[in-house]
C-alpha positions, 0 to 999 in steps of 0.5 A: 443470315445467309452467311450463318446458314452457309457456315453451319452447312459447312460445319455439318458437312465437315462433321459427316466427312469426319465420320466417314473418314474415321470409318475409312481409316479404321478399315484401312488399318485392318486391311493393310496389315492383313494383306500387305503385312505392315505397309504399302508403297506407292509410286506415282507416275504423271503421264501428262496430267494438269497437276490437280490429281497430284495436289490431292495426293499431297493432301493425303499426307496432311494432318487431316487425312494422314494416311502415312500413319497406316503404312501407306507411303509414296516412294521415289522408285518403281523398284520399291513400289507395290502399286503404281498410281498413274495420273493424267492421259498417256502422252506419246512421250510417256508411253515408254517411261510408263512401260519401263516403270511398270516393268521395274515394279516387282511382282505382284504389282497393281496399277491404279488410274487416278482421275478422269484423264487417266481413266479415259473420260477426261477432256483429252480423250480424243486429242491428237496429243495423247494415246489415251487412258492408262489401260491402253498401255499397261493393265489397270486394276482400279480406276478412280474417276474424278477431276480431280478425285478428292482425297476421300475418294482416293482412300476409297479406291485404295480400299477397293484395291485391297479388297480386290487383292484379298479376293484373289 
């Protein structure tokens, strides 16, 4: 009996998630084309994360979330990026590479801090091994907290960034 209830609850939660995801996808489609023209290019920079935010970023490209159909792509060079998405606390060794990636990104450029460590509230916040949050090294436009944030929260963060750009 308990197993059946658990499975039913999973189906109900998935249905609610599906409805929310459909709504977010609809908003993404309209917002990206109005603000960026056709697409938005994101360069992910790992400054010392444990790998969990990267797993959630990869999940964004699977058939369930499929954000690439809306023109959101991940690029290999900051020179081709509109947005820098930074994961992890900034370690001492990654200060200069992060600054160089920021400088190499063409203007206008935006920065997203992804995950608790990048936002400054993770388990490494007072560690001797790190400088701290991303905003101690480069300016941050949007913070997406979570350890790690699920893909739906990342999509909401991208929409928040697009709304912020529209207002400017």
